[in-house]
BALO-359460 format. One record per residue: x, y, z of N, C-alpha, C in turn; residue in three letters. Coordinates in steps of 0.02 Angstrom, whole numbers. Each point is the difference from the previous one (the first is absolute). Layout:
SITE      n.X      n.Y      n.Z     ca.X     ca.Y     ca.Z      c.X      c.Y      c.Z    aa
SITE        X        Y        Z        X        Y        Z        X        Y        Z   Ala
...
END
This chain:
SITE      n.X      n.Y      n.Z     ca.X     ca.Y     ca.Z      c.X      c.Y      c.Z    aa
SITE     -293     -264      355        7       52       57      -56      -13       43   Met
SITE       18       -2       64      -59       -3       52      -23       69       18   Asp
SITE      -60       14        1      -24       59       19      -58       -6       53   Ile
SITE       10       41       53      -52       -2       54      -67        1      -27   Gly
SITE      -49      -38       26      -67        3      -26      -18      -46      -53   Gly
SITE       48      -29      -33      -11      -46      -55        9      -74       32   His
SITE      -46      -42      -27        2      -72       26       54      -36      -36   Gln
SITE       19       23      -57       56      -38      -30       49       50      -27   Lys
SITE       65      -26      -15       48       49      -30      -21       27      -66   Pro
SITE       15       59       -8      -21       33      -66       55       -5      -53   Leu
SITE      -12      -25      -60       51        0      -52        1       70      -33   Gln
SITE       52       38        7        2       63      -28        9        0      -78   Leu
SITE       36      -46      -24       20       -4      -69       42      -57      -17   Gly
SITE       35        8      -63       42      -53      -22       62       35      -22   Thr
SITE       59      -30        9       64       31      -24       20      -45      -60   Ala
SITE       22       37      -51       24      -27      -66       74       13       -6   Phe
SITE       45      -49       18       75       14      -10       15      -11      -72   Pro
SITE       46       43      -27       26        2      -71       78        9        7   Thr
SITE       33      -55      -30       78        9        3       14       59      -45   Pro
SITE       53       41       20       18       58      -48       61      -23      -48   Thr
SITE       28      -47        9       63      -25      -28       63       35       24   Gly
SITE        0       31       50       53       34       35       14      -34       68   Arg
SITE      -34      -59        8       12      -33       62      -46       22       58   Gly
SITE      -45       42      -17      -53       23       47      -69      -14      -28   Ser
SITE      -50       14       39      -69       -9      -19      -42       62        7   Val
SITE      -43       10      -46      -44       57       15      -70      -32       16   Arg
SITE      -34       33       41      -65      -35       29      -50       52       -9   Ile
SITE      -57      -29      -34      -60       42      -12      -52      -30       57   Ala
SITE      -36       45       32      -54      -20       48      -63       17      -25   Val
SITE      -51      -43        0      -63       13      -23      -47       -4       52   Glu
SITE      -31       51       24      -47        4       56      -67      -27      -26   Leu
SITE      -33      -40       52      -68      -24      -21      -53       44       25   Gly
SITE      -60      -12      -21      -64       46       20       -9        1       74   Ala
SITE       15      -59       28      -11       -9       72       47       47       39   Ala
SITE       59       10      -17       52       40       32      -18       80      -13   Ala
SITE      -28       10      -60       -9       72      -14      -64       22       45   Val
SITE      -49      -43        3      -60       21       33       -7      -14       74   Thr
SITE       53      -28       28       -3      -29       68       26       44       53   Ser
SITE        0      -20       62       26       37       52       79       11       -3   Ala
SITE       32      -43      -45       73        9      -11       20       66      -21   Ala
SITE      -47       36      -39        9       65      -29        3       51       60   Lys
SITE      -37      -13       48       -6       44       59       64        4       39   Val
SITE       35      -62        2       62       -7       37       56       45      -30   Leu
SITE       -7       26      -53       53       44      -30       35      -47      -49   Gly
SITE       39       27      -43       33      -40      -51       62      -36       31   Thr
SITE        9      -64      -29       57      -41       13       59       33      -26   Ile
SITE        0       30      -54       54       30      -33      -25       62      -35   Asp
SITE       35       56       10      -18       63      -27        0       -3      -83   Pro
SITE       41      -47      -25       -8        0      -76      -44      -49      -30   Asp
SITE      -40      -30       44      -55      -47      -21      -66       29       -3   Leu
SITE      -29       18      -54      -65       33       -5      -57      -50       25   Pro
SITE      -51       28       29      -53      -42       24      -58       -3      -56   Trp
SITE       11      -26      -53      -53      -15      -45       25      -59      -37   His
SITE      -53      -42      -31       12      -59      -27       48        7      -66   Glu
SITE       32      -51      -18       45       -9      -53       68       -9       22   Gly
SITE       45      -17      -51       70      -16       14       40       70       13   Gln
SITE       41        1       47       42       59       13       71      -24       12   His
SITE       47       44      -34       68       -9        3       30       51       39   Tyr
SITE       49      -20       45       33       50       45       50       39      -37   Ala
SITE        8       58        9       53       42      -30       66      -23        1   Pro
SITE       18      -33       62       70      -29       12        5      -70      -16   Ala
SITE      -53      -32      -34        3      -71      -22      -32      -43       46   Gly
SITE        1       12       65      -34      -45       54      -30       48       55   Val
SITE      -59      -12       14      -31       38       52       31      -11       60   Phe
SITE        2       55       42       39       -5       66      -26      -49       48   Gly
SITE      -66      -17        4      -24      -51       43       24      -69      -16   Phe
SITE       13       -9      -68       25      -60      -27       80       -8       15   Leu
SITE       29       54       -8       75       10       13       16      -15       74   Arg
SITE      -50       23       46       15      -10       71       -5      -73       15   Asp
SITE      -35      -44      -39        0      -65       23       50      -43      -41   Ser
SITE       36       27      -40       57      -32      -38       62      -10       45   Ser
SITE       43      -54      -19       58       -9       47       51       63      -18   Pro
SITE       33       17       50       53       52       -6       59      -31      -21   Asp
SITE       61       33       -3       55      -25      -24       25      -64       45   Arg
SITE       -5        4       66       19      -56       45      -45      -56      -18   Trp
SITE      -59        7      -12      -49      -55      -12       17      -32      -68   Gly
SITE       30       27      -45       16      -28      -62       68      -36       -2   Arg
SITE       39        0       48       62      -37        3      -16      -77       12   Arg
END
C-alpha cells in the first residue's frame, strides 16, 4: 500500500489462503508490526472486521471485504 509521506510502499501484512473443501477459500490476514505502528493506522481501517493488532485474523464471512472487492465477480469468472 502506498501511503503519503513514506518513501517506499508499506507492506501491511500477509494473506494465507486455505481451501475449505467446498470450492471456496478462507483467507487469514496477518498484520505485521510495521502496519500496526505506522501511519496506516491513522488512515482508518481497510476493513471494519480487520482488527489493528499483530497476529492472524479470520473474517467472519470467510474473506475480508477488502479482498472480496479485488476478486473477480461472476462476469470475470466466465
